[in-house]
C-alpha atoms as one frame of an Amber mdcrd trajectory, in Angstrom:
protein
 135.458 114.399  85.742 135.698 113.835  89.521 133.692 111.303  91.465 133.266
 111.968  95.161 133.747 108.979  97.389 132.480 110.772 100.477 129.524 108.933
 101.885 130.140 105.861  99.718 130.630 103.446 102.648 127.435 104.712 104.287
 125.531 104.295 101.028 126.894 100.758 100.604 125.833  99.772 104.127 122.386
 101.287 103.600 121.990  99.506 100.265 123.043  96.147 101.772 120.497  96.560
 104.585 117.788  97.632 102.143 118.493  94.654  99.886 118.330  92.196 102.798
 115.084  93.751 104.076 113.455  93.583 100.660 114.522  89.988 100.069 112.988
  88.850 103.362 116.318  87.219 104.273 117.650  87.742 107.767 121.330  86.828
 108.219 120.436  85.403 111.666 118.130  82.829 110.043 119.011  79.274 109.108
 117.363  76.685 106.891 115.695  73.506 108.052 115.410  70.753 105.423 114.413
  67.122 105.412 111.947  64.507 104.283 108.729  62.988 105.541 109.230  59.225
 105.368 107.109  56.158 105.953 109.338  53.522 107.600 108.842  49.924 108.680
 105.953  47.724 107.635 106.358  44.759 105.280 109.850  43.784 104.132 112.062
  45.443 103.185 110.634  48.282 105.346 112.940  50.901 103.855 112.110  54.611
 104.170 109.595  55.764 101.549 109.033  59.475 100.851 105.468  60.540 101.620
 103.478  63.719 100.943 101.836  65.572 103.809 102.591  68.391 106.219 105.509
  69.010 108.551 105.001  71.243 111.608 108.017  73.169 112.900 107.754  74.443
 116.488 110.387  76.496 118.283 111.101  79.895 119.841 108.273  82.112 118.564
 107.669  79.800 115.589 104.818  77.398 114.869 104.700  76.797 111.149 103.001
  74.174 108.978 105.085  73.378 105.895 103.578  71.473 102.944 105.482  68.388
 101.819 105.370  67.369  98.167 105.121  63.881  96.686 108.924  63.567  96.881
 108.620  63.900 100.678 110.937  66.907 100.896 110.466  70.137 102.824 112.503
  73.289 103.373 111.816  76.262 105.626 113.812  79.289 106.780 113.579  79.956
 110.518 115.434  81.979 113.158 118.340  80.215 114.849 117.149  78.002 117.703
 115.977  74.534 118.703 112.951  73.067 116.926 110.629  70.126 117.352 109.442
  68.742 114.018 106.346  66.579 113.633 104.283  65.618 110.617 101.183  64.027
 109.157 100.620  62.188 105.901  97.381  61.052 104.286  99.191  57.724 103.741
  99.581  57.199 107.502  96.345  56.652 109.411  94.498  58.819 106.859  96.499
  61.791 108.156  95.468  61.352 111.801  98.614  59.605 113.124 101.543  61.713
 114.276 104.992  61.333 112.725 108.106  62.615 114.521 111.701  63.613 113.886
 114.153  61.413 115.765 115.497  64.385 117.779 115.178  68.119 118.324 116.828
  70.070 115.477 119.264  72.868 116.297 119.298  75.530 113.575 122.256  77.936
 113.473 122.541  81.265 111.682 123.435  80.999 108.009 123.509  77.191 107.996
 121.312  74.341 106.816 120.155  71.702 109.293 118.665  68.379 108.180 115.843
  66.739 110.129 113.835  63.868 108.681 110.356  63.097 110.037 109.439  59.428
 110.345 106.012  57.818 110.208 106.694  54.483 111.914 104.644  51.598 110.527
 104.142  48.578 112.773
């Protein structure tokens, strides 16, 4: 029995592209992770994870990401620089704005951490 290897590299490249397209994963994307925290307030004032929503804004992206009771979020976005803000029902009944300490730079194939802080007086 003979197996022809002609066209095998082309088929492998096609299959890899098809698999990536079907999975929704783009190799140029990166992952943005972090927590929504309440900070400050009465002693000891340590960061406390809060539920709510984190908004990720960057090149061609404006996405609201739900945050669970553990305060964590994760979102896949194209490489670029992102501003991250948030809201929590535990902070001004969800009307006060929470912010990340700096702009997050997401690179292809990597994970970038950016925590969002709701600063209590």
